[in-house]
C-alpha positions as a printed NumPy array, in Angstrom:
array([[ -0.009,   0.017,   0.042],
       [  1.38 ,   3.394,  -0.952],
       [  0.446,   6.663,   0.677],
       [  1.587,  10.151,  -0.143],
       [  3.204,  11.636,   2.807],
       [  1.336,  14.476,   4.512],
       [  3.694,  17.517,   4.844],
       [  3.366,  20.564,   7.202],
       [  2.035,  22.504,   4.296],
       [ -0.847,  20.191,   3.975],
       [ -2.05 ,  20.592,   7.685],
       [ -1.577,  24.292,   7.265],
       [ -3.968,  24.24 ,   4.459],
       [ -6.594,  22.568,   7.051],
       [ -5.883,  25.271,   9.589],
       [ -3.713,  28.315,   9.098],
       [ -1.858,  28.122,  12.348],
       [  1.92 ,  27.574,  11.943],
       [  1.988,  25.902,  15.361],
       [ -0.823,  23.566,  14.61 ],
       [  0.729,  22.511,  11.207],
       [  4.173,  21.616,  12.996],
       [  2.417,  19.813,  15.629],
       [  0.157,  17.793,  13.325],
       [  3.342,  17.099,  10.954],
       [  5.163,  16.038,  14.162],
       [  2.271,  13.659,  15.266],
       [  2.072,  11.893,  11.745],
       [  1.622,   9.186,  10.726],
       [ -1.922,   8.564,  11.941],
       [ -3.747,   5.365,  11.743],
       [ -7.098,   6.678,  10.438],
       [ -8.823,   9.915,   9.856],
       [-10.488,   9.585,  13.266],
       [ -6.986,   9.446,  14.798],
       [ -5.981,  12.589,  12.926],
       [ -9.024,  14.47 ,  14.019],
       [ -8.485,  13.251,  17.63 ],
       [ -4.862,  14.694,  17.365],
       [ -6.093,  17.903,  15.81 ],
       [ -8.575,  18.618,  18.469],
       [ -5.884,  18.136,  21.38 ],
       [ -3.543,  20.206,  19.387],
       [ -5.745,  23.019,  18.738],
       [ -7.309,  23.186,  22.257],
       [ -4.291,  22.3  ,  24.392],
       [ -1.228,  23.35 ,  22.511],
       [ -1.932,  26.168,  20.16 ],
       [ -1.858,  29.484,  22.015],
       [ -4.18 ,  32.6  ,  21.462],
       [ -1.586,  34.143,  18.83 ],
       [ -1.852,  30.736,  17.   ],
       [ -5.907,  30.911,  17.027],
       [ -5.537,  34.59 ,  15.65 ],
       [ -3.303,  33.388,  13.016],
       [ -5.614,  30.801,  11.842],
       [ -8.551,  33.195,  11.971],
       [ -6.653,  35.614,   9.659],
       [ -6.028,  33.061,   7.04 ],
       [ -9.872,  33.042,   6.288],
       [-11.471,  35.567,   3.836],
       [-14.622,  37.275,   5.102],
       [-17.738,  35.35 ,   4.072],
       [-18.954,  36.404,   0.597],
       [-15.353,  37.559,  -0.459],
       [-12.527,  35.789,  -2.402],
       [ -9.375,  34.406,  -0.601],
       [ -6.524,  36.874,  -0.632],
       [ -3.671,  36.64 ,  -3.172],
       [ -1.347,  35.012,  -0.57 ],
       [ -3.587,  32.112,  -0.531],
       [ -4.854,  32.114,  -4.074],
       [ -2.636,  29.103,  -4.995],
       [ -3.105,  27.193,  -1.763],
       [ -5.385,  24.427,  -1.331],
       [ -7.065,  26.286,   1.524],
       [ -8.292,  28.804,  -1.18 ],
       [-10.117,  26.366,  -3.128],
       [-11.605,  24.666,  -0.152],
       [-12.772,  28.056,   1.188],
       [-14.586,  28.64 ,  -2.131],
       [-16.25 ,  25.294,  -1.898],
       [-17.239,  25.816,   1.668],
       [-18.776,  29.187,   0.631],
       [-20.664,  27.863,  -2.429],
       [-23.968,  27.38 ,  -0.882],
       [-24.028,  30.999,   0.539],
       [-22.947,  32.45 ,  -2.701],
       [-25.569,  30.479,  -4.674],
       [-28.361,  31.792,  -2.348],
       [-27.193,  35.309,  -2.092],
       [-28.493,  38.531,  -3.863],
       [-26.804,  41.934,  -4.296],
       [-28.543,  43.25 ,  -1.214],
       [-27.656,  40.162,   1.121],
       [-24.072,  40.276,   0.046],
       [-23.921,  43.955,   0.868],
       [-25.525,  43.266,   4.243],
       [-23.135,  40.581,   4.767],
       [-20.118,  42.789,   3.824],
       [-21.538,  45.629,   6.201],
       [-21.845,  42.986,   8.972],
       [-18.41 ,  41.566,   8.6  ],
       [-16.913,  45.08 ,   8.796],
       [-18.804,  45.859,  11.966],
       [-17.916,  42.539,  13.404],
       [-14.103,  42.908,  12.846],
       [-14.467,  46.503,  14.229],
       [-15.652,  45.099,  17.406],
       [-13.878,  41.883,  17.855],
       [-10.674,  42.419,  15.919],
       [-10.853,  39.409,  13.773],
       [-12.867,  37.986,  10.903],
       [-16.315,  36.619,  11.437],
       [-15.656,  32.862,  11.406],
       [-18.188,  30.213,  10.647],
       [-18.279,  26.824,   9.203],
       [-20.279,  27.821,   6.066],
       [-20.507,  24.515,   4.34 ],
       [-24.136,  23.938,   3.404],
       [-25.316,  27.112,   4.856],
       [-27.295,  29.688,   3.06 ],
       [-26.678,  33.316,   3.041],
       [-29.794,  33.915,   5.09 ],
       [-28.496,  31.409,   7.856],
       [-25.205,  33.042,   7.994],
       [-26.391,  36.536,   8.257],
       [-28.74 ,  35.42 ,  11.196],
       [-25.68 ,  33.748,  12.8  ],
       [-23.702,  36.832,  12.402],
       [-26.366,  39.176,  13.922],
       [-26.896,  36.711,  17.064],
       [-23.074,  36.468,  17.656],
       [-22.365,  40.257,  17.381],
       [-24.246,  40.652,  20.701],
       [-21.783,  38.371,  22.448],
       [-19.041,  39.491,  24.825],
       [-15.505,  39.467,  23.1  ],
       [-14.216,  36.464,  25.166],
       [-17.334,  34.468,  24.464],
       [-17.169,  35.257,  20.778],
       [-13.365,  34.384,  20.556],
       [-14.085,  30.851,  22.058],
       [-17.065,  30.467,  19.627],
       [-14.754,  31.437,  16.605],
       [-12.089,  28.891,  17.793],
       [-14.87 ,  26.176,  17.813],
       [-15.844,  27.23 ,  14.309],
       [-12.243,  26.891,  13.287],
       [-12.179,  23.343,  14.627],
       [-15.295,  22.449,  12.526],
       [-13.638,  23.716,   9.408],
       [-10.277,  21.879,  10.226],
       [-12.173,  18.52 ,  10.701],
       [-14.034,  19.101,   7.35 ],
       [-10.705,  19.788,   5.552],
       [ -8.71 ,  16.949,   7.191],
       [-11.503,  14.65 ,   5.795],
       [-10.708,  16.306,   2.264],
       [ -7.005,  16.076,   2.641],
       [ -7.323,  12.29 ,   3.566],
       [ -9.629,  11.581,   0.727],
       [ -7.669,  13.199,  -1.882],
       [ -4.251,  12.511,  -0.917],
       [ -4.511,   8.777,   0.012],
       [ -3.576,   6.356,  -2.968],
       [ -5.317,   3.154,  -2.83 ],
       [ -3.621,  -0.243,  -3.204],
       [ -5.58 ,  -3.395,  -4.17 ],
       [ -6.546,  -4.133,  -0.634],
       [ -8.219,  -0.541,  -0.498],
       [ -7.657,   2.635,   1.287],
       [ -5.824,   2.879,   4.545],
       [ -7.809,   6.072,   5.238],
       [-11.509,   5.535,   4.874],
       [-13.281,   8.468,   2.802],
       [-15.798,  10.217,   5.056],
       [-18.349,  12.347,   3.593],
       [-18.289,  16.083,   4.426],
       [-21.528,  15.648,   6.266],
       [-20.014,  12.931,   8.471],
       [-17.   ,  15.077,   9.363],
       [-19.05 ,  17.971,  10.066],
       [-21.39 ,  16.055,  12.448],
       [-18.426,  14.454,  14.276],
       [-17.193,  17.501,  16.196],
       [-16.699,  18.603,  19.837],
       [-17.21 ,  21.759,  21.651],
       [-14.27 ,  23.946,  22.645],
       [-13.979,  22.229,  26.024],
       [-13.986,  18.75 ,  24.257],
       [-10.223,  18.294,  24.471],
       [-10.525,  18.461,  28.268],
       [-13.209,  16.004,  28.848],
       [-12.36 ,  12.403,  30.134],
       [-14.228,   9.203,  29.154],
       [-17.342,   8.137,  31.005],
       [-16.836,   5.36 ,  33.451],
       [-18.357,   2.658,  31.31 ],
       [-16.521,   3.651,  28.171],
       [-14.732,   1.04 ,  26.377],
       [-10.894,   0.97 ,  26.294],
       [-10.72 ,   1.869,  22.751],
       [-12.795,   5.219,  23.527],
       [-10.586,   6.106,  26.463],
       [ -7.531,   5.725,  24.308],
       [ -8.803,   8.363,  21.952],
       [ -9.098,  10.983,  24.758],
       [ -6.065,  13.189,  24.798],
       [ -3.982,  13.376,  28.094],
       [ -4.912,  16.309,  30.085],
       [ -2.091,  18.869,  29.988],
       [ -3.994,  21.708,  31.84 ],
       [ -5.965,  22.128,  35.004],
       [ -9.775,  21.506,  34.526],
       [-10.436,  25.169,  35.479],
       [ -8.407,  27.666,  33.684],
       [ -8.711,  30.69 ,  31.405],
       [ -7.118,  32.846,  28.844],
       [ -7.515,  36.692,  28.777],
       [ -7.524,  38.387,  25.511],
       [ -6.942,  42.341,  25.164],
       [ -9.538,  42.896,  22.264],
       [ -8.407,  46.605,  22.091],
       [ -4.977,  45.511,  20.908],
       [ -6.076,  41.949,  19.458],
       [ -3.297,  40.151,  21.642],
       [ -3.232,  38.213,  24.954],
       [ -3.368,  40.17 ,  28.099],
       [ -0.273,  39.489,  30.332],
       [  0.274,  40.252,  33.95 ],
       [ -3.381,  40.198,  35.059],
       [ -4.089,  38.898,  38.349],
       [ -6.676,  36.026,  38.506],
       [ -8.437,  34.703,  41.557],
       [-10.195,  31.293,  42.014],
       [-13.016,  30.736,  44.628],
       [-15.703,  28.346,  45.459],
       [-18.948,  28.867,  46.929],
       [-19.223,  27.419,  50.446],
       [-22.193,  29.573,  51.879],
       [-25.181,  28.563,  53.78 ],
       [-27.346,  29.063,  50.834],
       [-27.235,  26.379,  47.801],
       [-25.942,  28.973,  45.616],
       [-24.976,  32.715,  45.929],
       [-27.76 ,  35.414,  45.483],
       [-26.312,  38.11 ,  43.23 ],
       [-28.476,  40.766,  44.614],
       [-27.296,  40.442,  48.165],
       [-23.994,  40.778,  49.9  ],
       [-22.431,  37.323,  50.24 ],
       [-19.608,  38.135,  52.59 ],
       [-17.907,  34.742,  53.852],
       [-19.694,  32.756,  51.218],
       [-16.816,  32.368,  48.878],
       [-13.771,  30.531,  49.755],
       [-10.384,  31.352,  48.411],
       [ -8.642,  28.317,  46.407],
       [ -5.767,  29.808,  44.444],
       [ -4.59 ,  32.911,  42.443],
       [ -1.931,  33.595,  39.748],
       [ -1.094,  36.112,  37.066],
       [ -1.449,  35.573,  33.365],
       [  1.487,  34.771,  31.296],
       [  2.758,  36.406,  28.005],
       [  0.049,  34.223,  26.171],
       [ -2.634,  35.419,  28.38 ],
       [ -3.161,  32.191,  30.255],
       [ -4.172,  32.092,  33.994],
       [ -1.374,  29.64 ,  35.188],
       [ -2.1  ,  26.746,  37.315],
       [ -5.071,  27.683,  39.522],
       [ -5.758,  23.811,  40.184],
       [ -3.75 ,  20.775,  40.129],
       [ -3.898,  18.721,  36.769],
       [ -6.653,  16.169,  37.739],
       [ -9.491,  14.466,  35.697],
       [-12.166,  15.404,  38.358],
       [-13.185,  18.525,  40.382],
       [-15.506,  18.684,  43.286],
       [-19.033,  19.602,  41.976],
       [-19.892,  23.008,  43.082],
       [-20.121,  26.858,  41.862],
       [-16.805,  28.465,  41.259],
       [-15.886,  32.04 ,  40.558],
       [-13.048,  33.615,  38.735],
       [-12.222,  37.279,  39.163],
       [ -9.887,  39.321,  37.108],
       [ -8.082,  42.282,  38.517],
       [ -8.004,  44.536,  35.424],
       [ -6.717,  47.479,  37.358],
       [ -4.604,  48.483,  40.262],
       [ -7.481,  49.369,  42.617],
       [-10.723,  47.689,  41.572],
       [-10.841,  44.028,  40.522],
       [-13.582,  43.125,  37.912]])
């Protein structure tokens, strides 16, 4: 059986993060497409930093626009055109203008392109999602964009494996998976941190990436500059008051118990607020961010 080797640039076409492409090339070879997707999720959510996420976002053209000349000859440019084909086929001059205006307003607010897995979506659907997500807080929208990037990456990995694998007489080593199947087989942004259920089979457990971060952690992004926020004090507390949960319209002095604190590093990560464990005690936790010298937020 002969397979054309996947190179770093192949993985960069799937996700425009240099760190992601290097890590995927280093993890190669994969036993199957599912194995590659599992590795991609772990790398994207556990190893690629905020700057890498922003780099990947910037590789995408705005919905309704052609890829930039820098990516015109790249496989990602062709894939991008295909992923937007339904949106373009269902668009009109007015909806394209509305989409263009919405993209500009979104970039001005959040500092990066509006990112959505557009495959199979009409212009109306994309516009509705754009208007809905525009109301989000920046940190919430940043994580949603990272999740959408992972959906796109999975879709493109499926295309990469189906087009690059060369079948021998015994068949393909890498199964061809439809775009719909790949799109459905996705996880949320926290997926890489979840452990298998107690009754999961050993095969499923082996596919869960080893935890590399504590179960409670955070990134802080300075959206005014479009870069990670370093040196911000972070405080983790747990609710231990007499009531089942805090009442936010009342003073809850003594109800919160201090657990740990740290300061964000150059990547905007909060540091190790907890030990790296699979389980945390059920309860209500609070993270506070000291964004100024006198008043914590």
